[in-house]
N, CA, C and O of each residue as an XYZ file, in Angstrom:
240
protein
N      11.020      6.607     -2.020
C      10.698      5.781     -1.190
C       9.548      6.072     -0.267
O       8.746      5.228      0.133
N       9.549      7.541      0.075
C       8.629      7.962      1.029
C       7.318      8.113      0.308
O       6.277      8.081      0.964
N       7.296      8.271     -0.963
C       6.022      8.292     -1.667
C       5.404      6.741     -1.550
O       4.205      6.576     -1.328
N       6.216      5.756     -1.699
C       5.673      4.457     -1.559
C       5.118      4.156     -0.204
O       4.090      3.485     -0.105
N       5.743      4.617      0.838
C       5.216      4.499      2.263
C       3.809      5.149      2.371
O       2.869      4.586      2.933
N       3.727      6.444      1.758
C       2.634      7.089      1.864
C       1.446      6.442      1.042
O       0.282      6.616      1.403
N       1.764      5.707     -0.049
C       0.784      4.970     -0.697
C       0.425      3.725     -0.369
O      -0.461      3.108     -0.959
N       1.161      3.232      0.694
C       1.020      1.979      1.264
C       0.029      1.815      2.310
O       0.293      2.306      3.408
N      -1.095      1.189      2.144
C      -2.173      1.342      3.170
C      -1.974      0.108      4.186
O      -1.667     -1.027      3.823
N      -2.159      0.443      5.296
C      -2.112     -0.599      6.416
C      -3.477     -0.706      7.095
O      -3.545     -1.394      8.113
N      -4.395     -0.191      6.706
C      -5.797     -0.289      7.090
C      -5.910      0.097      8.601
O      -6.844     -0.352      9.266
N      -5.030      0.873      9.116
C      -5.065      1.433     10.530
C      -4.629      0.338     11.524
O      -4.992      0.440     12.695
N      -3.881     -0.690     11.131
C      -3.538     -1.720     12.217
C      -2.322     -1.092     12.989
O      -1.477     -0.389     12.435
N      -2.318     -1.373     14.152
C      -1.287     -0.987     15.055
C      -0.394     -2.186     15.400
O      -0.682     -3.315     15.001
N       0.674     -1.936     16.132
C       1.549     -3.172     16.666
C       0.738     -3.976     17.626
O       0.958     -5.187     17.646
N      -0.207     -3.461     18.461
C      -1.093     -4.182     19.238
C      -1.950     -5.174     18.418
O      -2.087     -6.352     18.750
N      -2.458     -4.676     17.436
C      -3.242     -5.552     16.419
C      -2.498     -6.529     15.886
O      -2.986     -7.649     15.737
N      -1.146     -6.234     15.503
C      -0.432     -7.382     14.915
C      -0.180     -8.453     15.884
O      -0.300     -9.621     15.512
N       0.168     -8.164     17.134
C       0.438     -9.187     18.148
C      -0.662     -9.888     18.673
O      -0.484    -11.015     19.135
N      -1.887     -9.316     18.661
C      -3.094     -9.948     19.273
C      -3.966    -10.507     18.195
O      -4.935    -11.131     18.627
N      -3.862    -10.437     16.963
C      -4.708    -10.905     15.909
C      -4.526    -12.312     15.801
O      -3.440    -12.590     15.293
N      -5.261    -13.336     16.123
C      -5.105    -14.658     16.043
C      -5.316    -15.108     14.647
O      -4.660    -16.066     14.239
N      -6.250    -14.452     13.803
C      -6.451    -14.931     12.551
C      -5.318    -14.669     11.675
O      -5.178    -15.389     10.687
N      -4.462    -13.694     11.919
C      -3.260    -13.493     11.254
C      -2.114    -14.381     11.549
O      -1.298    -14.700     10.684
N      -2.060    -14.773     12.769
C      -1.083    -15.516     13.215
C      -1.192    -17.054     12.855
O      -0.223    -17.795     12.692
N      -2.432    -17.393     12.764
C      -2.708    -18.721     12.437
C      -2.550    -19.130     11.027
O      -2.212    -20.292     10.801
N      -2.749    -18.335     10.087
C      -2.568    -18.576      8.650
C      -1.737    -17.664      7.816
O      -2.006    -17.391      6.646
N      -0.605    -17.158      8.547
C       0.190    -16.195      7.821
C      -0.512    -14.969      7.140
O      -0.107    -14.470      6.089
N      -1.575    -14.545      7.825
C      -2.398    -13.393      7.335
C      -1.729    -12.152      7.103
O      -2.030    -11.444      6.142
N      -0.716    -11.802      8.040
C       0.035    -10.620      7.756
C       0.905    -10.683      6.649
O       1.124     -9.669      5.986
N       1.458    -11.836      6.361
C       2.104    -11.897      5.056
C       1.253    -11.611      3.822
O       1.622    -10.875      2.907
N       0.122    -12.231      3.870
C      -0.809    -12.124      2.784
C      -1.332    -10.504      2.789
O      -1.478     -9.910      1.721
N      -1.555     -9.959      3.880
C      -2.004     -8.570      3.891
C      -0.900     -7.643      3.341
O      -1.140     -6.733      2.547
N       0.269     -7.924      3.797
C       1.351     -7.006      3.315
C       1.505     -7.169      1.799
O       1.827     -6.213      1.093
N       1.279     -8.353      1.326
C       1.559     -8.560     -0.165
C       0.403     -7.718     -0.936
O       0.643     -7.061     -1.949
N      -0.843     -7.812     -0.352
C      -1.941     -7.020     -1.019
C      -1.692     -5.579     -0.907
O      -1.909     -4.876     -1.894
N      -1.220     -5.010      0.287
C      -1.012     -3.615      0.597
C      -0.005     -3.213     -0.300
O      -0.089     -2.089     -0.795
N       1.017     -4.020     -0.612
C       2.135     -3.608     -1.380
C       1.725     -3.421     -2.813
O       2.208     -2.548     -3.535
N       0.792     -4.300     -3.195
C       0.204     -4.187     -4.624
C      -0.630     -2.910     -4.652
O      -0.579     -2.131     -5.603
N      -1.347     -2.732     -3.653
C      -2.219     -1.578     -3.750
C      -1.469     -0.243     -3.971
O      -1.777      0.626     -4.787
N      -0.281     -0.227     -2.980
C       0.680      0.984     -3.108
C       1.303      1.124     -4.358
O       1.486      2.228     -4.871
N       1.642      0.056     -4.880
C       2.313      0.171     -6.243
C       1.389      0.655     -7.443
O       1.756      1.390     -8.360
N       0.261      0.167     -7.288
C      -0.904      0.736     -8.208
C      -1.083      2.194     -7.878
O      -1.119      2.965     -8.838
N      -1.185      2.627     -6.810
C      -1.510      4.123     -6.481
C      -0.363      4.979     -6.995
O      -0.638      6.076     -7.480
N       0.965      4.549     -6.927
C       2.097      5.090     -7.336
C       2.056      5.207     -8.793
O       2.344      6.249     -9.381
N       1.670      4.051     -9.406
C       1.749      4.069    -10.977
C       0.635      5.040    -11.479
O       0.865      5.824    -12.400
N      -0.599      4.971    -10.844
C      -1.593      5.811    -11.163
C      -1.237      7.292    -11.090
O      -1.489      8.053    -12.024
N      -0.721      7.635    -10.104
C      -0.357      9.183     -9.813
C       0.905      9.593    -10.778
O       1.055     10.750    -11.170
N       1.690      8.650    -11.077
C       2.777      8.847    -12.194
C       2.188      9.152    -13.450
O       2.522     10.166    -14.063
N       1.130      8.161    -13.990
C       0.604      8.430    -15.137
C      -0.178      9.767    -15.245
O      -0.125     10.406    -16.296
N      -0.878     10.191    -14.222
C      -1.753     11.406    -13.932
C      -0.663     12.622    -14.346
O      -0.951     13.484    -15.177
N       0.606     12.567    -13.659
C       1.587     13.644    -13.780
C       2.098     13.639    -15.260
O       2.264     14.699    -15.863
N       2.319     12.542    -15.773
C       2.827     12.444    -17.214
C       1.729     13.063    -18.117
O       1.997     13.897    -18.982
N       0.588     12.646    -17.889
C      -0.495     13.222    -18.752
C      -0.653     14.584    -18.623
O      -0.770     15.264    -19.642
N      -0.677     15.163    -17.378
C      -0.771     16.719    -17.054
C       0.377     17.359    -17.861
O       0.117     18.272    -18.645
N       1.526     16.952    -17.713
C       2.761     17.414    -18.415
C       2.639     17.573    -19.921
O       3.046     18.579    -20.502
N       2.065     16.548    -20.529
C       1.831     16.416    -21.913
C       0.757     17.389    -22.297
O       0.929     18.027    -23.335
N      -0.297     17.577    -21.611
C      -1.358     18.490    -21.949
C      -0.949     19.939    -21.709
O      -1.557     20.834    -22.295
N       0.041     20.209    -20.885
C       0.498     21.658    -20.773
C       1.344     22.012    -22.024
O       1.394     23.146    -22.500
N       1.955     21.015    -22.473
C       2.878     21.527    -23.676
C       2.129     21.883    -24.952
O       2.745     22.287    -25.937
């Protein structure tokens, strides 16, 4: 789980940004952003896992 949190980008947004960002409040932008960030995080984890598997296979 911690690996996923590390791979999950939030583009440097803080709690203040979330409260004061009118673009996000007006059209569910945070929901859309979180969905995008979740996809990016999953892709990063998948890519790192594939790299580890490939390295392990090359060592044998």
